[in-house]
C-alpha angles and dihedrals in degrees: 000000000000121000090241093054091045090052092051092048092051092050092048092048090049094050090047093051092048091048091051091052097043098086104034096041094042092049091047092053090049091052090047092053095045103038118116093205125095126205119235092248089052093050090051091053092048091053091047094056096033098248127151103224093199097052122102122215133220113238095258090053091046089051093048089052091053092049095044093050092047092048092052089047091054093049093047094048093044091053092046092052094046093049098041094109087066095048134087119271091020090139089213092290111166122242116277119238116259096245092048093046090051091049091049094048090050091045097056095039092054093049089247101111093194106172122203089176140059107262098214094050101037105043132056121217095258093054090046091052106035098030115029099027093047091052089050088063101042099039089054090048091052091057093051091046092055094051089047088057091050092051089051087055088063095044101043126074134204094356137110094212124103102172138277116295095202092053092047092048093049097045095046092049098044103032103033116021101033099051094047091045093053093051096047094041086062090047092052094044091049089054099051108281109139119252116171143098097248123139125211120326123198112225133175119253129216090258093055096257131119128253131186110231115194123212127195147140092306105146094054091052096038094059097053093041086063102032091052093042090241104129107194110141127222086221128043091244089057114197090352087071113097091224089060099035113014104167148016090262094054088046090057091046090051094051088049091052095052091051106035103081095039092050092047096051094078086063088053089051093050093049095047093050090045098243119091090190089071089058092048091054092051095046090047091059091046091049094049093055093044094051092045093049096047091047095048092045091055092043094052092049091051091051092079120176126202134053096267093052091044090054092048091048095228144039095262098156109127093010131110117247090221091061106032129189100311099050091041093051092046091051094045093051093046096046094049095043087054123046091251104109094189113138136201091184134026115263093201088070095051121109114273094260093040091052090042090055091056088055092046091051090059093043090059086067096257094272102142088101094323130190125326101292096341092076093055097045089048091052092046090053089053090046088057090051090049091052090048091052090050090050091054090053094057098033101243136115106271122235133186123197091346096309121114116233107219133164095288094053093045092050090057091047092048093049089050092054095045098046101074098043089051091053093046098046097041092047096047092043092051092049092051092047094055113080094207094053092040087059088065090073110102090201130049131219125017095345092052090052089050089056092056093041090050092051095055093039090053094046097045092046091046093239103128102202120120142199084235094212093105134077106235103158093099130110092250097048094042089052098041095045091044090055090047089054093049096047093039091054106038106030091062089048089055091056094043093052092043088052090049091054092047093051094046091058093058129097107233118247120219119248116259138185090276095052114115110239104234096190101062133090090257090064091044088057093044093050092047090052092050091051092053098040104036097038108019099048091051089075099038096105091051092047089048090058093048129028097005093052090046093048094050094045 
C-alpha cells in the first residue's frame, strides 16, 4: 500500500469515527450538564468540600470558584514537584529548580502542558500519576465547565445564575473523562503502550553501548493527555516515542482522542439551546478549518526542496518512519488546532510553510475544534462578532439565539479577542529585544524568530507544543511563559463568564424577518471569514517576519 493511499484511508477512518460519536457523545454531555440528579459519589464529594449541589452561582461566584480551584491546583502541584525526592517512586530524580517547578505547575493547571524538561528524567512515577495526570483531568473539566456556563447564558432568561462550577467540575471528571479514559487506556495498553511501575532498565544498543530505558504508568497518562487536550508527554519525545505511540493504529486512536470531545461539543450546544442546526453550523466551520489545515500541512511537507529531500521523496526530517508524512501532518494539524500540544513529529523540522501553519493554527485561537470547552467558547465568541458585523451591514441591533448583542456584550467579546494576541506579540517582542534571551535561539534569522514566536503563541493559547530549537529552561523564560499561560487561560475565561452573566439576564427577543439565520451556509461562510480576518490578520506582520520570510527566501 502506498503512503498516499494509507494517509487517505486514515483520514477517512478518523472522520467516520468522529461522525459516529458526534451525536451520542454530544447528547450525553448535554444530559450530564442539565441533569438534576447527583450520583452518590458526587454527593459524598460535595459534603466533603462543603458544597450545596443544588445551588446555582452568579457569574462572579462561578469565576471565583474557577480561580480558587486553579490556584489551589498550582500550589499543590508545585509542592508535589518540589518535594518529589522525598516521595515514593521518585526513582532518584533530583529536585527541580523553583522557577521550572513554578512553570510546570502553571503549565499543567492551565491545560497547557508546556514542558521545559525531559519527562522521564525529571519526574518520578508518583508525581506523574498524582500530580500531572490528575491535572490533565481537572484542567480539561474546567474548560468544559466554562463553556457550559456560557451556553446557559443563552438558554436562561432574567436570571443572574449560570450554574454551579463544583457540580460541573465533578460531573465532567467522573461521568465523562474518567470512563472514556479507562476504556481507551486499556486499548492503548493492549496495543503496546507501556503501563507498569518499572524504573530504569539498562539495555544494549545496536552499537554495543548501554542505554537506560525507563518504564512507568504511561498508557493511563497518555489517554487523558489526549482526551483532555492537554499534551504533556510522559517521555521527552512525547507521542513520537514508541512507548507512548508504538504503531500506526495507536497513532490513529490518539488523534481520535484529542478531537472527539471538542468535535462533539457543538452537538451539546445545539441540544442545550434547543436547535441542533446551530450545532451543525458551528461544527461545519470547525470541520472546514480542520480539513484545510490537515490538507495544507500534508501538501507543504510533500513539496520538498533540495537535492537530499528530492532523493528521499519527502521531507522526513523530524518524522517517524512508522508514521510518515500523512500521519505526521494529520497529527500536527490536529494538535495545533486543538490545545493539545502533543507531537508525533518535531515541528521545528517542518518546511517553512508547514511549520508556519502550525503557528497559524494556534493563532486562530485553537477553535477548529479547539480544546475541550475552550474551542467551543472561542468559536461562540467569534460567532457573536460575526452576527454583530452582519447587523452593522443592515443597520439593525444584532441578536444571536434570541439575545441582543449590545455594547456590553461586544466589549466582552472584543476584550476576549484582543487578549491573546497582545500576550503573544508583547511576549515575543520582549524576548527578541533582550540580548540575553535572544541568545537562547539555536537558529538565527527568520527561523530563530519563528522559534520565539511559536513559544509565546503556544503558551498564550495553552497549547504546549514547541519548535524545540530554543533554550527555554531559564529563569526569564520560565517566568515569562508561565505568565503568558496564566493570562492566556484565565483572562479569556473572565470575559466568557461575564458575557454569560450578561446574556442570562436578558429577556429573549423573538426572531423576525430581519434576524440573521445563524444555521445556514451563509452564516458558515460569514463566520469563517470573521475567523480569518479578525483573528488571522492580527498576526500577519509577525508571520511575515518568521515562517513566510523563511519560506520565500
